[in-house]
Backbone as JSON, one array per atom type, in Angstrom:
{
  "sequence": "XXXXXXXXXXXXXXXXXXXXXXXXXXXXXXXXXXXXXXXXXXXXXXXXXXXXXXXXXXXXXXXXXXXXXXXXXXXXXXXXXXXXXXXXXXXXXXXXXXXXXXXXXXXXXXXXXXXXXXXXXXXXXXXXXXXXXXXXXXXXXXXXXXXX",
  "N": [[-29.7, -12.85, -74.48], [-26.55, -13.44, -73.0], [-23.35, -13.97, -74.5], [-20.44, -16.13, -74.19], [-18.1, -14.56, -74.16], [-19.02, -12.05, -73.33], [-19.92, -12.64, -70.77], [-17.55, -13.44, -69.49], [-16.16, -11.02, -69.68], [-17.73, -9.32, -68.07], [-17.39, -10.55, -65.6], [-14.64, -10.26, -65.19], [-14.31, -7.57, -64.62], [-15.12, -7.16, -62.06], [-14.51, -6.27, -58.61], [-13.35, -8.29, -57.0], [-11.92, -9.77, -58.76], [-9.62, -8.39, -59.51], [-6.99, -9.03, -59.91], [-6.98, -10.46, -62.25], [-7.35, -8.46, -64.16], [-4.97, -7.11, -63.85], [-3.23, -9.08, -64.73], [-4.0, -9.27, -67.43], [-3.22, -6.73, -68.25], [-0.45, -6.89, -67.9], [0.15, -8.87, -69.81], [-0.58, -7.49, -72.13], [1.25, -5.34, -72.18], [3.57, -6.83, -72.32], [3.28, -7.89, -74.84], [4.08, -5.84, -76.43], [6.79, -5.93, -76.68], [9.6, -7.26, -78.56], [9.38, -10.45, -80.28], [11.54, -12.15, -79.67], [12.48, -11.12, -77.27], [10.21, -11.5, -75.73], [10.18, -14.25, -75.38], [12.24, -14.54, -73.59], [11.33, -13.59, -71.21], [10.53, -14.58, -68.04], [8.48, -14.27, -66.05], [6.13, -11.78, -64.89], [5.23, -9.14, -62.61], [3.26, -6.97, -60.46], [4.25, -4.51, -58.11], [3.76, -2.21, -55.71], [2.75, -0.34, -57.61], [4.66, -0.56, -59.57], [5.86, -2.17, -62.38], [7.36, -5.19, -62.67], [9.59, -7.1, -64.55], [10.79, -10.34, -64.87], [13.64, -11.71, -66.05], [15.42, -14.23, -67.94], [18.01, -14.16, -68.84], [21.09, -12.39, -69.08], [21.58, -10.96, -71.43], [19.05, -10.46, -72.36], [18.23, -8.64, -70.49], [19.78, -6.42, -71.14], [18.81, -5.84, -73.73], [16.19, -5.34, -73.02], [16.5, -3.01, -71.46], [17.25, -1.27, -73.49], [14.89, -1.04, -74.99], [12.97, -0.18, -73.2], [12.58, 2.56, -72.65], [11.26, 3.62, -74.88], [8.86, 2.22, -74.73], [7.88, 3.04, -72.25], [7.41, 5.77, -72.74], [5.46, 5.56, -74.73], [3.4, 4.35, -73.27], [2.74, 6.4, -71.53], [1.48, 8.27, -73.13], [-0.56, 6.88, -74.59], [-2.39, 4.68, -73.02], [-2.95, 1.17, -72.88], [-6.17, -0.4, -73.32], [-6.61, -2.44, -71.48], [-5.12, -1.62, -69.32], [-6.27, 0.56, -68.11], [-7.45, 0.77, -65.56], [-5.33, 0.4, -63.89], [-2.53, 1.85, -62.39], [0.55, 2.45, -63.68], [3.55, 3.25, -62.61], [6.26, 2.89, -63.05], [8.52, 0.84, -64.93], [10.43, -1.97, -64.5], [13.22, -4.26, -64.7], [14.81, -7.38, -63.98], [17.35, -9.91, -63.73], [16.93, -13.26, -63.06], [18.53, -15.45, -60.74], [18.17, -18.1, -60.46], [18.68, -21.32, -61.7], [17.3, -22.86, -64.62], [15.75, -25.81, -64.34], [15.27, -29.18, -65.43], [12.17, -30.81, -65.32], [11.49, -33.73, -63.69], [9.37, -36.37, -64.0], [9.16, -39.04, -63.18], [11.16, -40.83, -61.04], [13.71, -43.07, -61.42], [15.22, -45.85, -59.96], [18.02, -47.26, -60.73], [19.47, -49.23, -59.51], [18.1, -51.37, -58.6], [17.83, -54.8, -58.6], [16.42, -57.64, -59.86], [15.6, -60.98, -59.02], [15.87, -63.7, -61.21], [12.99, -65.29, -62.2], [12.21, -67.28, -63.88], [12.77, -70.7, -64.71], [13.53, -72.25, -66.83], [12.55, -74.69, -67.41], [10.76, -76.0, -69.58], [8.84, -77.47, -72.22], [9.73, -77.9, -75.61], [7.99, -77.72, -78.45], [8.19, -77.39, -81.32], [8.06, -77.42, -84.81], [9.51, -76.15, -86.87], [12.89, -75.84, -87.74], [14.72, -73.64, -87.47], [13.36, -71.89, -85.73], [13.01, -73.62, -83.61], [15.65, -74.05, -82.76], [16.28, -71.47, -81.96], [14.55, -71.05, -79.78], [15.52, -73.03, -78.09], [18.07, -72.01, -77.58], [17.39, -69.75, -76.11], [16.26, -71.03, -73.92], [18.54, -72.28, -72.88], [20.03, -70.06, -72.11], [18.42, -69.02, -70.08], [18.55, -71.14, -68.23], [21.3, -71.1, -67.68], [21.6, -68.61, -66.4], [20.0, -69.07, -64.21], [21.34, -71.03, -62.82], [23.65, -69.79, -61.92]],
  "CA": [[-28.85, -13.73, -73.72], [-25.14, -13.1, -73.16], [-22.47, -15.05, -74.95], [-19.38, -16.42, -73.22], [-17.16, -13.43, -74.08], [-19.64, -11.01, -72.52], [-19.95, -13.12, -69.38], [-16.19, -13.34, -68.97], [-15.82, -9.6, -69.57], [-18.41, -8.76, -66.89], [-16.77, -11.14, -64.41], [-13.29, -9.74, -65.01], [-14.32, -6.2, -64.14], [-15.56, -7.11, -60.66], [-13.36, -5.96, -57.74], [-12.69, -9.48, -56.46], [-11.07, -10.33, -59.8], [-8.73, -7.33, -59.97], [-5.73, -9.63, -60.35], [-7.13, -10.83, -63.65], [-7.12, -7.28, -64.99], [-3.52, -6.87, -63.81], [-2.61, -10.08, -65.59], [-4.25, -8.86, -68.81], [-2.38, -5.56, -68.5], [0.93, -7.38, -68.05], [0.24, -9.55, -71.11], [-0.65, -6.49, -73.19], [2.54, -4.64, -72.22], [4.56, -7.81, -72.77], [3.14, -8.08, -76.28], [4.72, -4.72, -77.11], [8.19, -6.26, -76.88], [9.89, -8.12, -79.7], [9.14, -11.87, -79.95], [12.72, -12.75, -79.04], [12.5, -10.67, -75.88], [9.07, -12.11, -75.06], [10.55, -15.61, -75.0], [13.2, -14.5, -72.49], [10.65, -13.14, -70.0], [10.01, -15.7, -67.27], [7.18, -13.84, -65.55], [6.06, -10.37, -64.52], [4.31, -8.88, -61.51], [3.14, -5.6, -59.96], [4.53, -4.27, -56.7], [3.72, -0.76, -55.44], [2.52, 0.32, -58.91], [5.82, -0.74, -60.44], [5.76, -3.43, -63.11], [8.65, -5.87, -62.71], [9.75, -8.23, -65.46], [11.88, -11.22, -64.49], [14.23, -12.24, -67.28], [16.24, -15.4, -67.69], [19.32, -14.05, -69.48], [21.6, -11.02, -69.0], [21.43, -10.31, -72.74], [17.67, -9.99, -72.42], [18.17, -7.43, -69.65], [20.36, -5.32, -71.93], [17.85, -5.5, -74.77], [15.04, -4.76, -72.34], [16.85, -1.63, -71.11], [17.26, -0.47, -74.72], [13.52, -0.86, -75.48], [12.04, 0.23, -72.17], [12.27, 4.0, -72.72], [10.25, 3.85, -75.91], [7.6, 1.66, -74.25], [7.4, 3.92, -71.18], [6.86, 6.99, -73.33], [4.22, 5.2, -75.42], [2.38, 4.09, -72.26], [2.31, 7.66, -70.93], [0.57, 8.96, -74.05], [-1.72, 6.04, -74.89], [-2.38, 3.46, -72.22], [-3.84, 0.16, -73.45], [-7.5, -0.51, -72.69], [-6.51, -3.36, -70.37], [-4.39, -0.99, -68.22], [-6.92, 1.8, -67.71], [-7.72, 0.77, -64.12], [-4.09, 0.17, -63.17], [-1.54, 2.91, -62.59], [1.91, 1.93, -63.83], [4.46, 4.39, -62.44], [7.58, 2.59, -63.59], [8.72, -0.53, -65.41], [11.8, -2.39, -64.21], [13.5, -5.67, -65.01], [16.01, -7.96, -63.4], [17.65, -11.27, -64.17], [16.87, -14.21, -61.96], [19.73, -16.26, -60.62], [17.81, -19.51, -60.32], [18.8, -22.03, -62.97], [16.11, -23.56, -65.1], [16.0, -27.24, -64.27], [14.28, -30.03, -66.08], [11.24, -31.45, -64.39], [11.43, -35.17, -63.88], [8.1, -36.88, -63.49], [9.36, -40.31, -62.53], [12.54, -41.12, -60.69], [13.96, -44.5, -61.49], [16.4, -46.29, -59.25], [18.56, -48.31, -61.6], [20.22, -50.2, -58.72], [17.24, -52.48, -58.25], [18.1, -56.02, -59.37], [15.42, -58.64, -59.56], [16.03, -62.36, -59.21], [15.2, -64.35, -62.33], [11.97, -66.22, -61.71], [12.05, -68.39, -64.84], [13.73, -71.78, -64.46], [13.93, -72.84, -68.1], [11.97, -76.04, -67.51], [9.57, -76.04, -70.42], [9.02, -78.34, -73.38], [9.76, -77.21, -76.89], [7.25, -78.55, -79.39], [8.15, -76.58, -82.53], [8.5, -78.21, -85.96], [10.48, -75.39, -87.66], [14.22, -76.04, -87.16], [15.31, -72.36, -87.06], [12.64, -71.4, -84.56], [13.28, -74.56, -82.54], [17.0, -73.79, -82.25], [16.24, -70.17, -81.29], [13.9, -71.24, -78.48], [16.45, -73.81, -77.27], [19.15, -71.12, -77.12], [16.8, -68.94, -75.04], [16.13, -71.92, -72.77], [19.88, -72.48, -72.32], [20.42, -68.8, -71.45], [17.68, -68.95, -68.82], [19.11, -72.13, -67.31], [22.62, -70.66, -67.26], [21.42, -67.53, -65.43], [19.36, -69.62, -63.03], [22.32, -71.83, -62.09], [24.71, -68.97, -61.31]],
  "C": [[-27.39, -13.39, -74.02], [-24.36, -14.29, -73.71], [-21.32, -15.18, -73.96], [-18.4, -15.26, -73.08], [-17.72, -12.31, -73.22], [-19.69, -11.39, -71.04], [-18.57, -13.0, -68.76], [-15.78, -11.89, -68.77], [-16.48, -8.99, -68.33], [-17.82, -9.31, -65.59], [-15.41, -10.51, -64.14], [-13.26, -8.33, -64.45], [-14.86, -6.06, -62.72], [-14.33, -6.9, -59.76], [-12.64, -7.2, -57.22], [-11.78, -10.15, -57.48], [-10.11, -9.28, -60.35], [-7.39, -7.89, -60.44], [-5.8, -10.08, -61.8], [-6.88, -9.63, -64.57], [-5.64, -6.9, -64.98], [-2.79, -7.84, -64.73], [-2.81, -9.72, -67.07], [-3.4, -7.65, -69.18], [-0.93, -5.98, -68.72], [1.1, -8.04, -69.42], [0.21, -8.55, -72.27], [0.67, -5.73, -73.31], [3.62, -5.58, -72.72], [4.46, -8.02, -74.28], [3.75, -6.93, -77.08], [6.2, -4.98, -77.39], [8.37, -7.15, -78.11], [9.67, -9.59, -79.31], [10.35, -12.54, -79.29], [12.8, -12.37, -77.57], [11.33, -11.28, -75.09], [9.39, -13.53, -74.6], [11.51, -15.62, -73.81], [12.59, -13.98, -71.18], [10.08, -14.36, -69.28], [8.61, -15.4, -66.74], [7.27, -12.37, -65.2], [5.05, -10.21, -63.39], [4.31, -7.4, -61.17], [3.51, -5.56, -58.49], [4.64, -2.76, -56.52], [3.63, 0.04, -56.74], [3.74, 0.31, -59.82], [5.7, -2.12, -61.07], [7.15, -4.02, -63.24], [8.58, -7.02, -63.7], [10.96, -9.03, -64.99], [12.36, -11.91, -65.75], [15.14, -13.41, -66.95], [17.63, -15.33, -68.31], [19.8, -12.61, -69.37], [21.51, -10.25, -70.32], [20.02, -9.77, -72.92], [17.51, -8.73, -71.6], [18.7, -6.23, -70.42], [19.4, -4.89, -73.03], [16.6, -4.86, -74.19], [15.31, -3.3, -71.99], [16.87, -0.73, -72.34], [15.83, -0.14, -75.18], [12.59, -0.2, -74.46], [11.67, 1.71, -72.25], [11.2, 4.29, -73.75], [8.88, 3.32, -75.46], [7.03, 2.53, -73.13], [6.77, 5.18, -71.75], [5.54, 6.71, -74.07], [3.09, 4.96, -74.42], [1.88, 5.37, -71.6], [1.29, 8.36, -71.82], [-0.72, 8.16, -74.29], [-1.6, 4.76, -74.08], [-3.31, 2.44, -72.86], [-5.15, 0.08, -72.66], [-7.46, -1.41, -71.46], [-5.88, -2.72, -69.14], [-5.03, 0.31, -67.75], [-7.12, 1.88, -66.19], [-6.45, 0.73, -63.28], [-3.13, 1.32, -63.45], [-0.15, 2.28, -62.59], [2.85, 3.13, -63.73], [5.81, 4.14, -63.07], [7.6, 1.13, -64.05], [10.19, -0.87, -65.2], [11.95, -3.87, -64.57], [14.75, -6.11, -64.27], [16.14, -9.4, -63.86], [17.63, -12.17, -62.95], [18.15, -15.04, -61.93], [19.44, -17.73, -60.42], [17.96, -20.21, -61.66], [17.51, -22.73, -63.33], [16.44, -25.04, -65.14], [14.91, -28.01, -64.99], [13.42, -30.7, -65.02], [11.2, -32.93, -64.7], [10.15, -35.68, -63.23], [8.29, -38.17, -62.7], [10.84, -40.48, -62.25], [12.73, -42.62, -60.69], [15.25, -44.82, -60.74], [16.95, -47.49, -60.01], [19.34, -49.37, -60.83], [19.37, -51.4, -58.33], [17.52, -53.66, -59.18], [17.1, -57.08, -58.91], [15.97, -60.02, -59.86], [15.21, -62.96, -60.35], [14.23, -65.4, -61.8], [11.8, -67.41, -62.65], [13.13, -69.42, -64.57], [14.22, -72.41, -65.75], [13.41, -74.25, -68.28], [10.66, -75.97, -68.28], [9.88, -76.9, -71.64], [8.92, -77.52, -74.66], [9.12, -78.14, -77.91], [7.06, -77.76, -80.69], [8.75, -77.4, -83.67], [9.56, -77.51, -86.78], [11.85, -75.44, -86.97], [14.85, -74.72, -86.67], [14.66, -71.85, -85.78], [12.9, -72.31, -83.36], [14.66, -74.31, -81.93], [17.06, -72.45, -81.51], [15.63, -70.31, -79.89], [14.8, -72.05, -77.56], [17.59, -72.95, -76.75], [18.64, -70.2, -76.01], [16.66, -69.77, -73.77], [17.48, -72.13, -72.1], [20.35, -71.23, -71.59], [19.7, -68.68, -70.1], [18.22, -69.93, -67.79], [20.48, -71.73, -66.8], [22.53, -69.53, -66.23], [20.82, -68.03, -64.12], [20.34, -70.4, -62.17], [23.35, -70.97, -61.37], [24.25, -68.12, -60.18]]
}
């Protein structure tokens, strides 16, 4: 009986899942870069057998250009196992001009004002003097807001 790794491996090598093998190849080539440069890579893709890396900082582009020649020469001699089926003719990079924005899940409209529904008409039956005076002050605040 096959284990999960063998099942996934057999599925990934089918022609209908060729994009998965491209994704694994991209991840393998991306792992050859330094960790600092890996964090500056937004995403990568193949187009006409050219591997494009999209970077988020111009400094990353400069560092990428410094490292790319050594990686290209290494890939020509020894291609990773994940990239055997894929022909990589060139590797290029560019910096995206889209700013990275924060994702807001909930938008709140702070202009909404609700009318106070409490009237302050309740009896206070507390024996403790401090607590009794505190509840009375809350009652007075509610009545003052209700009157205005």
